[in-house]
N, C-alpha and C positions, 0 to 999 in steps of 0.2 A: 808384816810383823805379827807375832802371836804373843799372848800373855797367859800365864798360868793363874787361875783363880782358886787354886786349892783342890779343884775337882776335875777340871778339864781345861784344855787349851782353847782360847778364844781368839779369833781373827780380829785384828784391829779395825778392819773395815768390813762392812756387810758383804757376804758372798751369796750367790744364788745356788751354786753347787757345793760339793765338798771342798773344803779348803785343803789344798795339798800341803801348804806350810804347817797347818795344824797337825795333820797326820804325820808329817816328817818329824815335827817336834815331839810328838807322842812316841813314835818309834825310837827316836834318839833317847828319850827318857827311859824307855823299856830296856834299851841296850845298856845304859848306864847302871841300871838296877840289876839286870840279870847277866850281862856280859855276852848276850846273844841277840841277834836280830830276829824279829818275828817274820821270817821269810815268806811263809804262806800268806800271812796277813798282807804283806806288802804286794805280793803277786796278785792277790784277790782285789786289792785296791786298783792296781793297774789294769787288770782284766775288766773292771767295771767300765772303764772308758772304751776299751776295745769292743765290749758287748754293745754299748750305746751306739758307736759308729757302725757296727755291723747291722744293728737293727734298722738304722736309717737307710743304709745301702740296700738291705733286703726288702724293705718296704717300698723303696723307689723302684727296684727291679720288679717286684710283684705288681705294682701299679702299672708299670710299662708293659709287662707281659700280658696282663689280662685286659688291657685297654679300657680301664675304668675311667669314667668321666669325672672331671673336676677333682682329681686326686682322692676319690672315694676309697680306693684300696689302701692308699697311704694312711688315711685317717682311721680306717678300720684296723689296720695293723697297729698303728700307734695307740689306739684306744683299747684294744683287747690284749695284744701280746706284750707290749712293752711294760705295762704296769705289773703284770704277773711275773715277768722275768725280773723286774726291779725288786719286787718284794721278796722273791725267792733268793736273789743274790744278796740282799740285805741280811737275810738270815745266815747265809753261808759266811759272809764277812764277820758277823756277830759271833758265830760259833768258833771260827778260827781265832779271833781275838781273845775270847774267853778261854779257849784251849791253851794258848800261850801263857796267859796270866796264871792259870791254874798249874800248868806244868812247871813253871819256874817258882811256884810257891808265893807269888805276889798276891794272889786272890784265893779265897776258899772255894770249895765246890758249890756252895750255896749262893755265892755272889754272882750277879749278872751285870757286866759292864758293857756300855755301848762302845762303839768303835772309836769314839772321840773322848773317852773317859779313861782315867787311870787311878787305881786305888791310892789313897794317901797314907799308906802304911810305911 
């Protein structure tokens, strides 16, 4: 369950990762205001999970191929590559969300909205 607090949707229970219900409610609100779905923003959200799964698979394969002891390759991969990819992908999602808000006239060019926020205009 999600609730609107006038600024963003909040999940009723604490979550570790991104709340899918919160994002779906936000996209639905965008659709009601603009009449269009933010398709690239939705695709970017789904690709986030695909990237996370791919990173884990690649790190396991790297660790296995290089025969590193005690999972050292897995830890190095997770410590170095995953944070940089996650930060980069956060900016991709942020840029796409703000692009859609500006294109539909919901937000001005000077405003910057997070991927879980919606202007209250």
